[in-house]
C-alpha positions in Angstrom: 0.1 0.1 0.0 1.6 3.4 -1.2 -0.6 6.4 0.2 0.2 10.0 1.2 -0.8 9.5 5.0 0.7 9.3 8.2 -0.9 6.9 10.5 -3.7 4.8 8.9 -5.9 5.4 11.9 -5.2 9.1 11.6 -6.3 10.0 8.2 -9.7 11.4 8.7 -8.3 13.9 11.6 -5.5 14.6 9.6 -7.5 15.8 6.3 -10.0 17.9 8.3 -7.0 19.9 9.4 -5.8 20.1 6.0 -9.2 21.3 4.8 -9.1 24.0 7.4 -5.8 25.3 6.4 -6.7 25.1 2.8 -10.1 26.9 3.1 -10.0 29.3 5.9 -13.7 30.7 5.1 -15.0 26.9 6.3 -14.8 26.2 9.9 -14.0 22.7 11.2 -15.3 21.5 14.7 -12.4 19.0 15.0 -14.0 17.5 18.3 -17.2 16.4 16.0 -15.4 16.1 12.9 -18.0 18.5 11.3 -17.2 21.2 8.5 -19.2 24.4 8.8 -19.9 27.1 6.4 -18.1 30.1 7.9 -21.2 32.5 8.1 -23.5 29.7 9.6 -25.8 30.1 11.3 -27.5 32.3 8.6 -30.7 34.0 10.5 -33.8 33.1 8.8 -32.2 30.7 6.5 -32.7 26.9 6.5 -29.7 24.8 7.1 -28.4 22.2 5.0 -26.7 19.0 6.5 -25.1 16.2 4.8 -22.4 13.5 5.6 -21.4 10.2 5.5 -18.4 8.1 5.8 -15.2 9.4 4.5 -13.4 8.3 1.5 -15.9 9.9 -1.3 -14.2 13.4 -1.4 -15.1 15.8 -2.3 -18.2 14.6 -1.1 -19.5 15.9 1.6 -17.0 18.4 3.0 -15.9 19.8 -0.2 -19.4 21.2 -1.0 -19.9 23.1 2.3 -20.3 26.9 1.5 -22.7 29.5 -0.4 -24.8 27.8 -2.7 -24.6 24.6 -1.4 -24.4 22.9 2.2 -24.2 24.6 5.4 -22.5 21.6 7.3 -21.1 18.1 6.5 -20.2 15.5 9.0 -17.2 13.1 8.3 -17.7 9.7 9.7 -14.7 7.3 9.7 -13.8 5.6 6.5 -16.8 4.3 4.5 -18.7 4.4 8.0 -21.8 6.6 8.7 -21.3 9.5 11.2 -22.6 9.0 14.5 -25.7 10.9 16.0 -23.8 13.1 18.2 -21.6 14.5 15.4 -25.0 15.1 13.1 -26.7 16.8 16.0 -23.8 19.2 16.2 -24.0 20.0 12.7 -27.8 20.5 13.0 -27.5 22.8 15.6 -24.5 24.7 14.3 -26.5 25.6 11.4 -29.9 26.0 12.8 -30.9 29.9 11.8 -34.1 29.6 13.1 -35.9 28.3 10.0 -35.1 24.7 10.4 -32.5 22.3 9.1 -32.8 19.8 6.2 -30.8 16.7 6.3 -29.8 15.1 2.9 -29.0 11.4 3.7 -27.9 8.8 1.2 -29.8 5.6 1.5 -27.3 3.3 3.5 -28.8 1.7 6.6 -26.4 3.2 9.3 -26.6 6.9 7.8 -30.4 6.7 7.8 -30.7 5.5 11.2 -28.2 7.8 12.7 -29.4 11.1 11.0 -32.9 10.0 12.4 -31.5 9.7 15.8 -29.9 13.1 15.5 -33.0 14.8 14.2 -34.8 13.3 17.3 -32.0 14.8 19.6 -31.8 18.2 18.0 -35.6 18.6 18.2 -35.8 17.6 21.7 -32.8 19.2 23.1 -32.6 22.3 21.3 -35.9 22.4 19.6 -34.7 22.5 16.0 -37.3 21.2 13.3 -35.7 19.0 11.2 -36.7 17.5 7.8 -34.8 14.8 5.8 -34.4 13.4 2.2 -33.1 10.0 1.6 -31.5 9.6 -1.8 -31.6 6.5 -3.6 -30.9 6.9 -7.3 -28.7 3.7 -7.9 -30.4 1.4 -10.2 -27.9 -1.5 -10.1 -29.1 -3.5 -7.4 -32.4 -3.3 -5.1 -30.5 -4.1 -2.1 -27.0 -4.3 -0.9 -24.5 -5.1 1.9 -25.4 -1.6 3.4 -28.8 -0.8 2.3 -32.5 -1.8 2.3 -33.8 -0.5 -1.2 -31.4 1.4 -4.1 -28.1 3.1 -2.8 -27.7 6.7 -2.9 -24.9 7.6 -5.0 -24.3 10.4 -7.8 -27.8 12.2 -7.4 -26.4 13.4 -4.0 -24.0 15.8 -5.5 -26.8 17.2 -7.9 -29.4 17.7 -5.2 -27.0 19.3 -3.0 -26.3 21.7 -5.2 -30.2 22.4 -6.6 -31.3 22.4 -2.9 -28.6 24.6 -1.8 -29.4 27.3 -4.5 -32.7 27.4 -3.4 -32.1 27.6 0.4 -29.9 30.4 -0.2 -32.8 32.4 -2.3 -34.9 32.0 1.2 -37.0 29.2 0.6 -38.8 27.6 3.4 -38.3 23.9 4.8 -41.3 22.5 3.4 -40.4 24.0 0.0 -36.7 22.7 0.2 -38.0 19.3 1.4 -40.2 19.0 -1.6 -37.8 20.1 -4.2 -35.2 17.7 -2.6 -37.7 14.9 -3.1 -38.5 15.7 -6.6 -34.8 15.8 -7.3 -34.4 12.5 -5.9 -37.3 11.1 -7.9 -36.0 12.4 -11.1 -32.5 11.0 -10.9 -30.8 7.5 -11.7 -27.1 6.2 -11.4 -25.4 3.3 -12.4 -21.4 2.6 -11.8 -18.6 0.6 -13.1 -15.3 -0.6 -11.6 -12.3 -1.3 -13.1 -10.3 -2.1 -9.9 -10.9 -2.4 -6.2 -10.1 0.6 -3.7 -7.8 0.1 -0.7 -8.8 1.4 2.8 -5.9 2.7 4.6 -6.7 1.0 7.9 -7.0 -2.4 6.1 -4.0 -2.1 3.7 -4.9 -4.2 1.0 -7.6 -4.0 -1.9 -11.5 -4.5 -0.4 -12.2 -7.2 -3.3 -10.2 -9.1 -5.8 -11.0 -8.2 -9.5 -8.7 -9.8 -12.1 -6.7 -7.4 -14.5 -9.1 -8.6 -17.5 -12.5 -7.9 -15.8 -14.4 -5.0 -14.6 -17.7 -5.1 -12.2 -20.8 -3.6 -13.7 -23.0 -2.0 -11.0 -20.5 -1.6 -8.1 -21.1 0.3 -5.0 -19.3 3.2 -3.6 -18.0 1.3 -0.8 -17.0 -1.6 -2.8 -20.3 -3.4 -2.6 -20.8 -6.1 -5.6 -22.8 -5.0 -8.6 -24.9 -6.9 -11.0 -22.3 -8.9 -12.7 -18.4 -9.3 -13.5 -17.6 -9.3 -17.4 -14.7 -8.8 -19.5 -12.8 -5.6 -19.7 -14.6 -3.5 -22.6 -14.1 -0.3 -24.7 -15.4 3.0 -23.3 -18.2 2.7 -26.1 -19.7 -0.7 -24.6 -18.9 0.3 -20.7 -21.0 3.4 -21.6 -23.9 1.2 -23.1 -23.9 -0.6 -19.8 -24.4 2.4 -17.9 -26.7 4.3 -20.3 -29.4 1.4 -20.8 -30.4 0.4 -17.5 -30.9 4.3 -16.5 -33.0 4.8 -19.4 -34.9 1.7 -19.0 -35.6 2.4 -15.4 -36.9 5.8 -16.1 -38.0 8.0 -19.1 -35.6 10.9 -19.7 -37.1 12.5 -23.1 -39.7 14.5 -21.2 -39.1 17.9 -19.4 -36.5 20.5 -20.2 -33.7 18.4 -20.5 -31.1 16.4 -18.6 -28.1 17.2 -16.6 -25.8 14.2 -17.7 -23.0 13.4 -14.8 -20.1 11.1 -15.5 -18.1 10.7 -12.3 -14.7 9.5 -11.6 -14.5 7.0 -8.5 -11.1 8.1 -7.8 -8.5 6.4 -9.5 -9.6 7.3 -13.2 -7.9 10.2 -14.8 -9.9 13.1 -16.3 -9.2 12.3 -19.8 -10.8 8.8 -19.7 -13.8 10.2 -17.9 -14.3 12.7 -21.2 -13.7 9.6 -23.5 -16.5 7.8 -21.4 -18.9 11.2 -21.7 -18.4 11.4 -25.3 -19.6 8.0 -25.9 -22.6 8.8 -23.2 -23.5 11.9 -25.2 -23.8 9.9 -28.5 -26.0 7.2 -27.0 -28.3 9.8 -25.0 -28.8 11.8 -28.4 -29.8 8.5 -30.3 -32.3 7.8 -27.5 -33.6 11.3 -27.8 -32.5 12.6 -24.5 -31.3 16.1 -24.7 -28.4 17.1 -22.5 -29.1 20.4 -20.7 -25.9 20.5 -18.7 -23.1 18.4 -18.1 -20.7 17.4 -14.9 -17.8 15.5 -15.6 -15.0 14.7 -12.8 -14.5 13.3 -9.5 -17.2 14.4 -7.1 -18.3 11.3 -5.4 -15.2 9.0 -5.2 -14.3 5.6 -3.4 -10.9 6.3 -2.5 -8.4 5.3 -5.1 -10.9 2.8 -6.9 -10.7 3.0 -10.7 -14.0 3.4 -12.5 -16.9 5.6 -13.3 -20.6 6.2 -12.8 -23.3 7.8 -14.6 -26.1 10.0 -13.3 -28.7 11.3 -15.2 -31.3 13.8 -13.9 -34.5 15.0 -15.5 -34.9 18.8 -15.0 -37.4 21.3 -15.6 -36.5 25.1 -16.1 -36.8 26.0 -12.3 -34.0 23.2 -11.5 -31.8 24.4 -14.2 -31.8 28.0 -13.0 -31.0 26.5 -9.4 -28.3 24.3 -11.1 -26.8 27.4 -12.9 -27.0 29.9 -9.7 -23.5 30.6 -8.1 -21.9 28.2 -6.2 -19.0 28.8 -4.2 -17.2 25.6 -2.3 -14.0 23.9 -2.2 -15.4 21.1 -4.8 -17.7 22.7 -6.8 -17.6 26.8 -8.1 -18.9 29.0 -10.4 -20.7 32.2 -11.0 -19.4 33.3 -7.8 
């Protein structure tokens, strides 16, 4: 194992110190391992809180700032943050208008965010609502979930709902918007290699050099099947076909197409894949309104990619285009 770390047990704490040093407009609560927007709480604004296991950077801490999240909780590697962390984040961003929890559909995350919401309401009187993101079409259940996994749609949802929160929309409106974004999004991924968790020191699973895993999860959960390694045009079809089978993307005001790198795939390869995806979507009558290409929800050093499609209306597009200023996503600011 070759990694730029000190002690494997200190990776999360050391990374949070690096985030604090690199982005002084953010605050880091090191005791609770929470990254907070520098001006939080904003009076009268709904606070947005997300989080999850570390190892998926820039998700979630890299998306804290104007136009996206107000706070993010960093769990241990691939492990949900505990309720105390989430409660601390919730109270830190409560500006009197309530807090929305954005939760990926993994059993530990769902349970701990629910417990934290109850604690925040009981002890601090914070009104908390939540949305559970479950966009992955690969498998219905996995090692970590009941139902579909939450993956790439989380990034798009945090951006769109974050813009709406900065406009001053109330908690009920933001909860409804988050639900609508989740309902309109679908994702599918493929892995070319395993990832290596620092504390384990070896690959999470074995994947021969001439094979790939279709439908992989972001923690290394198995997908639909293992198949021989294929060219990008064939991989694109393996990602596009199940998504379009699951949901009609020809209606509405277009689609946001998000080709995401899982951590170990260079950007040039992601653009090769995007070109093939775009051809397939055009042939299927799916109009691409916006695109996003890059490693935004990763799995440490896993080589591979995922595709997320989000069917948008004009209002969602305007929110997508609104300014955002975070370490991981920035435009128009």
